[in-house]
Structures are given as structure tokens and as C-alpha cells.
N, C-alpha and C positions, 0 to 999 in steps of 0.2 A: 553591441559588441558583447556585453556581459551575458546576455541570454544565449549567445552562440557558444560561449565558454561553458555555461552550465549544461547546455544541450550536448556538447561534445563530451563532457565529463560523464553525464548520464549514459550516453551511448557506449562509452568505453566500459563503464562498470557493468552494464547489461551484457555487453559482448564477452567480458571476462567471465561472467556467470554462465553464459551459454556454453562457453568452452570448458567450463568446470575448473577454471584456473582459480577463481575466487568463489567459494561457496556463498550462496545467498545469506546463510546464517551469519557469516562474518560481516557482511555489509549491513544487514537489517536486524541483527540480533539485539537482544536486550542491552548488551554491553556497548553497543555503538554510541559514541559520544554525540552523534548527530541528533538523536532523539531529545537530548537535553540542551542543545546548543542555545545560547542566549539570543542569537540572531534568528528571528522567525523565518527568514528566507532560507536558511540552511535546513530547518525542520521541514519546510514546505518542499524544498528540492529533494530531500531524502524520500518524502512521500511520492513525489513525481517519479523518482527513479524506481521506487517500489512498484508503482502503477505500471511502468513500462516493463519491469521484470515479470510481473504477473501476466501482462498482456502478450508478451513474447513467449518463447519456449525456454526462457532462462530458468524458470521454476516449473518443474514438471508437476502433473496432477497429483502424483503420489508422493511428492517431495514433502518432507517434514518441514521444509522452510515456510510453507503456507501457515502451518500451525505455530511455528516459531515467530513468524513475522506479524501475523494478524493481531496479536495482543498489543504490540507497539502502535500499529495503525489505529486500532480502536481507542487506545489511550489518547491519540492525537485529536480525537473528536472533542476532547475537553480543552484544547489549546485556546488561549485567549485571542489568537489572531484568526479572523475569518478565512484568510487564504490557506492557512494550515488545516483548518477544519474541512474546507471544501476539497483540498488535496487528499485528505484522509478518506472522504466519501468516494472520490473517484478511484482511489487505490482499493477500497473495499469492492467496488463494482468490478474492477479488473480481477481481483482475487476470486470473485465468484466464478470466473471462467475456468479457474484451476480447481477450486474446491467443490464446485457443483452445488447440489442441494445441501450439502453439509454446511455451507456458509450460514444458513439460517440457524442451525444449532450453535455455531460458533458465536453468532451475534447474540443469541439468547443467553449464552453463558457469561456475557459481559454486561456490565451495567451501562446502559445507554439511555439518555433522556428520551422519554416517550415520543416527543415530537420529532426528534432526530431519527429515532428508530423507524417511525412511520415514513419519513422522507426516504430513508435508505431502502426500506422494503418496497416503496412505490417505484423508486428508480431501478431496483433490481427486477421488479415485475415488468417495467417498461423495457428494460434491456433484454429480458428473456423473450418478450413479445416481438421485439425488433430483430432478435438474432436467430 
């Protein structure tokens, strides 16, 4: 039941962003309390919502929201919870569909552990081959 509630909330937020009722920067911006929430499931769900927003047309390719959101997603790669880190990686993969090749430059400008960066780059390459 709880996952249905989270999924419904995620879909509602993404729909509001698609309709431009709620700008993505309001939901995912640096000021969003969700990034610092003490419950890791809240942080994970914010990243899942971010992933869905990137994967849908809620965030357009030229939208500054990609640049505004990505630093928060990249910071989540350092979270102590594995579920949050994995959600961050999947959000980065989804962001690549909006940012295109610029995603590599965005990743290079952020300090990411070498092993993690290799994994992300491999998954990005696999996604591009499959897509």
C-alpha cells in the first residue's frame, strides 16, 4: 500500500511539472528539504521522482532544471544508503536523455569517486547502445 502512495505522489508531481504548474526547480532545487531529509526513503523517492521527470517530458532538453537539479543528484552519490546511491545513478541515466552528450561534462565538473564514475560511464554507454 505504501509503494502505491509513493507512486501516486510521484506521478502527481511529474504531471504538475509537465503542465508547468510546478516548475522542476521548485521540486528538485537546492532548497528542497527532501535532499537533506533524515529518512533515507524520502531522499530515495525524491531521486526516483527526479528520474521520472527526466524520463518524461516534464523537463525539456533546454530546460535549466537539468543544470539546477543535477548537482543535487550527484551529491546523492555520496549518501550512506545504497538505495539512495542507486537511485542517484538511475536519475543520472535518465538525465542523460535530456542533457545529451553534455552529461559527460556535467559529470566531469563534479567530484565523483573513480569507481563510481566508471560504473556510471559504462551504464551510460550501455544505455546509448541499447537506445
